[in-house]
KEFI-484563 format. One record per residue (C-alpha): x, y, z; residue in one letter. Coordinates in Angstrom, 2 decimals, decimal comma, padded with zeros to 5 digits, m for minus. Layout:
N
@xx X; yy Y; zz Z; residu A
...
***
This chain:
254
@xx 168,47; yy 139,49; zz m011,36; residu M
@xx 167,24; yy 135,99; zz m012,23; residu L
@xx 164,66; yy 135,52; zz m014,96; residu N
@xx 161,22; yy 134,11; zz m014,12; residu R
@xx 161,87; yy 130,56; zz m015,39; residu S
@xx 165,02; yy 130,18; zz m013,29; residu K
@xx 163,23; yy 131,55; zz m010,24; residu K
@xx 160,42; yy 129,03; zz m010,67; residu R
@xx 163,03; yy 126,24; zz m010,71; residu T
@xx 164,55; yy 127,54; zz m007,48; residu L
@xx 161,12; yy 127,58; zz m005,88; residu R
@xx 160,88; yy 123,83; zz m006,46; residu L
@xx 164,15; yy 123,42; zz m004,59; residu N
@xx 162,74; yy 125,42; zz m001,64; residu N
@xx 165,40; yy 128,12; zz m001,96; residu M
@xx 164,98; yy 131,89; zz m001,78; residu A
@xx 164,52; yy 132,98; zz m005,37; residu Q
@xx 163,72; yy 136,59; zz m004,64; residu Y
@xx 165,51; yy 139,07; zz m002,45; residu T
@xx 163,70; yy 142,05; zz m000,95; residu I
@xx 164,96; yy 144,78; zz 001,33; residu L
@xx 162,85; yy 146,14; zz 004,16; residu S
@xx 163,75; yy 149,58; zz 005,44; residu T
@xx 162,52; yy 148,61; zz 008,91; residu K
@xx 162,32; yy 145,48; zz 011,03; residu K
@xx 159,57; yy 143,01; zz 010,09; residu I
@xx 157,53; yy 141,04; zz 012,63; residu E
@xx 159,11; yy 137,57; zz 013,02; residu P
@xx 155,94; yy 135,65; zz 012,04; residu A
@xx 155,58; yy 137,66; zz 008,82; residu L
@xx 159,27; yy 137,24; zz 008,05; residu K
@xx 158,91; yy 133,46; zz 008,46; residu A
@xx 155,98; yy 133,47; zz 006,05; residu E
@xx 158,11; yy 135,18; zz 003,41; residu L
@xx 160,82; yy 132,56; zz 003,86; residu T
@xx 158,27; yy 129,78; zz 003,38; residu E
@xx 157,23; yy 131,42; zz 000,10; residu K
@xx 160,81; yy 131,48; zz m001,17; residu G
@xx 161,35; yy 135,19; zz m000,56; residu I
@xx 164,60; yy 136,21; zz 001,09; residu G
@xx 164,38; yy 139,27; zz 003,34; residu L
@xx 167,15; yy 141,73; zz 004,16; residu V
@xx 166,37; yy 144,18; zz 006,99; residu E
@xx 168,16; yy 147,53; zz 007,14; residu Q
@xx 166,70; yy 150,38; zz 009,16; residu E
@xx 167,08; yy 153,76; zz 007,47; residu F
@xx 165,66; yy 155,89; zz 010,27; residu I
@xx 165,91; yy 155,91; zz 014,05; residu A
@xx 163,31; yy 157,21; zz 016,50; residu I
@xx 164,38; yy 159,39; zz 019,43; residu K
@xx 161,66; yy 159,64; zz 022,06; residu E
@xx 161,29; yy 163,03; zz 023,71; residu L
@xx 160,77; yy 162,22; zz 027,35; residu F
@xx 162,01; yy 164,93; zz 029,68; residu N
@xx 160,58; yy 167,42; zz 032,17; residu K
@xx 159,94; yy 170,12; zz 029,56; residu E
@xx 158,14; yy 167,76; zz 027,20; residu K
@xx 156,12; yy 166,23; zz 030,02; residu H
@xx 154,93; yy 169,71; zz 031,01; residu E
@xx 153,80; yy 170,21; zz 027,42; residu E
@xx 151,94; yy 166,89; zz 027,22; residu V
@xx 150,46; yy 166,69; zz 030,70; residu F
@xx 147,84; yy 169,48; zz 030,45; residu P
@xx 146,14; yy 167,48; zz 027,67; residu W
@xx 146,14; yy 164,40; zz 029,89; residu V
@xx 144,40; yy 166,13; zz 032,79; residu T
@xx 142,08; yy 168,35; zz 030,75; residu K
@xx 138,56; yy 167,61; zz 031,95; residu E
@xx 136,66; yy 168,54; zz 028,80; residu D
@xx 136,24; yy 166,12; zz 025,92; residu E
@xx 139,38; yy 166,42; zz 023,83; residu T
@xx 140,05; yy 165,44; zz 020,21; residu A
@xx 143,44; yy 163,71; zz 020,02; residu V
@xx 145,13; yy 162,87; zz 016,72; residu V
@xx 147,76; yy 160,21; zz 015,98; residu F
@xx 149,23; yy 159,50; zz 012,54; residu T
@xx 152,11; yy 157,38; zz 013,84; residu S
@xx 152,39; yy 154,41; zz 016,15; residu R
@xx 155,59; yy 155,96; zz 017,50; residu H
@xx 153,60; yy 158,98; zz 018,71; residu A
@xx 151,15; yy 156,69; zz 020,51; residu V
@xx 153,95; yy 154,83; zz 022,28; residu A
@xx 155,78; yy 158,03; zz 023,22; residu C
@xx 152,67; yy 159,67; zz 024,65; residu V
@xx 151,99; yy 156,52; zz 026,65; residu N
@xx 155,26; yy 157,10; zz 028,54; residu K
@xx 153,89; yy 160,44; zz 029,68; residu H
@xx 150,75; yy 158,70; zz 030,97; residu L
@xx 152,77; yy 156,75; zz 033,55; residu H
@xx 155,99; yy 158,69; zz 034,08; residu P
@xx 156,65; yy 157,30; zz 037,55; residu F
@xx 154,44; yy 155,12; zz 039,75; residu D
@xx 151,15; yy 156,74; zz 038,72; residu T
@xx 149,14; yy 155,80; zz 035,63; residu Y
@xx 146,87; yy 158,42; zz 034,13; residu Y
@xx 143,88; yy 157,32; zz 032,06; residu V
@xx 142,59; yy 160,14; zz 029,82; residu P
@xx 139,06; yy 158,83; zz 029,35; residu N
@xx 138,00; yy 162,20; zz 027,96; residu Q
@xx 140,11; yy 161,69; zz 024,84; residu W
@xx 138,29; yy 161,18; zz 021,55; residu Q
@xx 141,00; yy 159,64; zz 019,39; residu I
@xx 141,37; yy 160,00; zz 015,63; residu F
@xx 144,11; yy 157,84; zz 014,13; residu C
@xx 145,35; yy 156,15; zz 011,00; residu L
@xx 144,25; yy 152,56; zz 010,74; residu N
@xx 146,74; yy 149,73; zz 010,51; residu G
@xx 149,78; yy 149,89; zz 012,82; residu A
@xx 148,78; yy 153,21; zz 014,42; residu T
@xx 145,31; yy 151,99; zz 015,34; residu Q
@xx 146,73; yy 148,74; zz 016,67; residu E
@xx 149,05; yy 150,73; zz 018,95; residu E
@xx 146,14; yy 152,88; zz 020,14; residu V
@xx 144,11; yy 149,79; zz 021,02; residu L
@xx 146,98; yy 148,52; zz 023,18; residu K
@xx 146,80; yy 151,67; zz 025,28; residu R
@xx 143,21; yy 152,95; zz 025,14; residu H
@xx 139,63; yy 151,73; zz 025,15; residu D
@xx 138,23; yy 150,94; zz 021,72; residu E
@xx 135,23; yy 153,17; zz 022,52; residu K
@xx 137,57; yy 156,17; zz 022,56; residu Q
@xx 138,36; yy 155,83; zz 018,86; residu I
@xx 136,22; yy 158,48; zz 017,22; residu A
@xx 137,47; yy 157,98; zz 013,67; residu G
@xx 140,09; yy 156,28; zz 011,50; residu T
@xx 141,36; yy 156,66; zz 007,94; residu A
@xx 144,03; yy 155,26; zz 005,63; residu T
@xx 145,94; yy 158,55; zz 005,24; residu N
@xx 146,36; yy 161,90; zz 006,96; residu A
@xx 144,23; yy 163,90; zz 004,53; residu A
@xx 141,31; yy 161,50; zz 004,89; residu A
@xx 141,72; yy 161,56; zz 008,67; residu L
@xx 141,53; yy 165,35; zz 008,66; residu A
@xx 138,34; yy 165,14; zz 006,61; residu Q
@xx 136,92; yy 162,66; zz 009,12; residu C
@xx 137,50; yy 165,19; zz 011,92; residu I
@xx 135,98; yy 167,98; zz 009,83; residu I
@xx 132,92; yy 165,87; zz 009,00; residu D
@xx 132,30; yy 165,18; zz 012,69; residu K
@xx 131,56; yy 168,89; zz 013,04; residu G
@xx 131,85; yy 168,81; zz 016,84; residu S
@xx 135,49; yy 169,75; zz 017,42; residu F
@xx 136,84; yy 173,29; zz 017,18; residu K
@xx 140,34; yy 172,28; zz 018,23; residu E
@xx 142,51; yy 169,15; zz 018,33; residu V
@xx 145,83; yy 168,15; zz 019,86; residu V
@xx 148,11; yy 166,49; zz 017,32; residu F
@xx 150,80; yy 164,28; zz 018,89; residu F
@xx 153,43; yy 163,74; zz 016,22; residu C
@xx 157,07; yy 163,54; zz 015,23; residu G
@xx 159,28; yy 166,38; zz 014,06; residu D
@xx 159,05; yy 165,19; zz 010,44; residu K
@xx 155,26; yy 165,06; zz 010,27; residu R
@xx 153,63; yy 165,98; zz 006,96; residu R
@xx 151,51; yy 169,08; zz 006,41; residu D
@xx 148,28; yy 167,64; zz 004,97; residu E
@xx 146,39; yy 167,10; zz 008,22; residu L
@xx 147,17; yy 170,34; zz 010,08; residu P
@xx 146,76; yy 172,41; zz 006,90; residu N
@xx 143,33; yy 170,94; zz 006,12; residu L
@xx 142,10; yy 171,33; zz 009,67; residu L
@xx 143,33; yy 174,90; zz 009,93; residu T
@xx 141,75; yy 175,79; zz 006,59; residu A
@xx 138,43; yy 174,57; zz 008,00; residu N
@xx 138,62; yy 176,65; zz 011,15; residu G
@xx 139,87; yy 173,96; zz 013,50; residu I
@xx 142,72; yy 174,96; zz 015,82; residu I
@xx 145,61; yy 172,46; zz 015,83; residu V
@xx 147,77; yy 172,22; zz 018,96; residu H
@xx 150,86; yy 170,38; zz 017,75; residu E
@xx 152,94; yy 168,49; zz 020,32; residu V
@xx 156,11; yy 166,87; zz 018,97; residu V
@xx 156,84; yy 163,76; zz 021,06; residu V
@xx 159,65; yy 162,16; zz 019,03; residu Y
@xx 162,33; yy 162,99; zz 016,51; residu E
@xx 163,11; yy 161,05; zz 013,34; residu T
@xx 166,80; yy 160,67; zz 012,59; residu I
@xx 168,02; yy 159,54; zz 009,17; residu A
@xx 170,44; yy 156,58; zz 009,24; residu T
@xx 171,35; yy 156,11; zz 005,55; residu P
@xx 173,43; yy 153,11; zz 004,49; residu Q
@xx 174,41; yy 151,54; zz 001,20; residu V
@xx 172,18; yy 148,60; zz 000,18; residu A
@xx 172,98; yy 145,71; zz m002,11; residu T
@xx 172,10; yy 146,27; zz m005,77; residu N
@xx 170,75; yy 142,75; zz m006,34; residu N
@xx 167,21; yy 143,43; zz m005,13; residu L
@xx 163,84; yy 142,40; zz m006,51; residu D
@xx 161,95; yy 144,83; zz m004,25; residu A
@xx 162,32; yy 147,41; zz m001,49; residu V
@xx 159,74; yy 148,00; zz 001,24; residu L
@xx 159,23; yy 151,56; zz 002,47; residu F
@xx 157,25; yy 152,49; zz 005,59; residu F
@xx 157,59; yy 156,28; zz 005,73; residu S
@xx 158,64; yy 159,27; zz 003,59; residu P
@xx 161,57; yy 159,79; zz 005,98; residu S
@xx 162,88; yy 156,29; zz 005,26; residu A
@xx 162,44; yy 156,91; zz 001,54; residu V
@xx 164,54; yy 160,06; zz 001,66; residu N
@xx 167,19; yy 158,38; zz 003,80; residu S
@xx 167,42; yy 155,38; zz 001,46; residu F
@xx 167,70; yy 157,37; zz m001,76; residu F
@xx 170,27; yy 159,74; zz m000,28; residu S
@xx 172,88; yy 157,00; zz m000,77; residu V
@xx 171,22; yy 154,43; zz m003,08; residu N
@xx 169,94; yy 154,15; zz m006,63; residu K
@xx 167,65; yy 151,32; zz m007,70; residu L
@xx 168,08; yy 149,09; zz m010,70; residu Q
@xx 165,24; yy 149,54; zz m013,25; residu P
@xx 163,59; yy 146,19; zz m012,47; residu G
@xx 163,35; yy 146,67; zz m008,70; residu T
@xx 159,77; yy 147,10; zz m007,44; residu T
@xx 159,02; yy 149,50; zz m004,60; residu C
@xx 156,33; yy 148,80; zz m002,01; residu F
@xx 154,86; yy 151,71; zz m000,04; residu A
@xx 152,94; yy 151,55; zz 003,25; residu I
@xx 150,62; yy 154,35; zz 002,12; residu G
@xx 149,97; yy 157,14; zz m000,36; residu D
@xx 152,32; yy 159,73; zz 001,15; residu T
@xx 155,17; yy 157,22; zz 001,18; residu T
@xx 154,38; yy 156,31; zz m002,45; residu A
@xx 154,50; yy 159,98; zz m003,40; residu Q
@xx 157,90; yy 160,33; zz m001,72; residu A
@xx 159,21; yy 157,34; zz m003,69; residu I
@xx 158,00; yy 158,93; zz m006,93; residu G
@xx 160,20; yy 161,93; zz m006,25; residu Q
@xx 163,30; yy 159,73; zz m006,42; residu H
@xx 162,62; yy 157,01; zz m008,99; residu T
@xx 160,38; yy 156,04; zz m011,90; residu T
@xx 160,41; yy 152,38; zz m010,82; residu N
@xx 157,13; yy 150,59; zz m010,25; residu R
@xx 155,47; yy 151,45; zz m006,93; residu V
@xx 152,82; yy 149,25; zz m005,29; residu I
@xx 150,91; yy 150,89; zz m002,43; residu T
@xx 149,52; yy 148,79; zz 000,41; residu S
@xx 145,71; yy 148,80; zz 000,66; residu E
@xx 146,03; yy 149,28; zz 004,42; residu L
@xx 148,94; yy 150,83; zz 006,35; residu P
@xx 150,16; yy 147,63; zz 008,01; residu S
@xx 153,07; yy 145,25; zz 007,63; residu Q
@xx 150,70; yy 142,33; zz 007,16; residu E
@xx 148,86; yy 143,94; zz 004,25; residu M
@xx 152,05; yy 145,17; zz 002,60; residu M
@xx 153,68; yy 141,74; zz 002,79; residu L
@xx 150,52; yy 140,15; zz 001,41; residu A
@xx 151,07; yy 142,33; zz m001,68; residu S
@xx 154,68; yy 141,18; zz m001,85; residu V
@xx 153,70; yy 137,51; zz m001,68; residu V
@xx 151,01; yy 138,02; zz m004,31; residu F
@xx 153,43; yy 139,67; zz m006,73; residu L
@xx 156,22; yy 137,14; zz m006,42; residu F
@xx 154,21; yy 133,91; zz m006,18; residu T
@xx 151,66; yy 134,48; zz m008,92; residu K
@xx 154,01; yy 133,45; zz m011,70; residu Y
***
């Protein structure tokens, strides 16, 4: 990797003096901002999402859509929100579950919820699954929740809720498939957006000592720590925008 003085010289020439790898696609506007800051971005997706949308799954989801009583619904992934939305309008009919009281992670998951549901339906948000579970517990008004999730969901939320006497109805609406691939070694940083992507990446790659890891949240940071002792910077909020702000800050402060 280039030393800091050489990289500062390249910045003056408006060339990419840093190279970072993102383990998922980055929004075009954010990618352009990185380029303007002299940060080259390589995008390689290390997981694929398979939506579960069939008759059997619809029959599992639909009772929660038509349930008349107020229902606590939990999302910890934007993919889960998008997948469930398909079940809300499977054909030419659109179902609006106004009785849902939604608890979700903030950042990308909350943004996806707001695309599909009324803001008034959001009963609570948090930066990680454990804090979201505590938010539900603190409400004190729900004895059961439906947790729409992927097949690789983590245990913190359902375990905490169950330990506090709250019944968790888990509905898996997508599968996460690892798509490992060899990455270039000449990297200044790697961006990770989920524990699944972390595990997929490190199954075929090993980082150089000076490569910084960026994590979308605490659970992703913990997963990184199981594979490397390299520096890990955790985003203050679980969003691409906030993570990339940390990247820009690190590489343009010199």
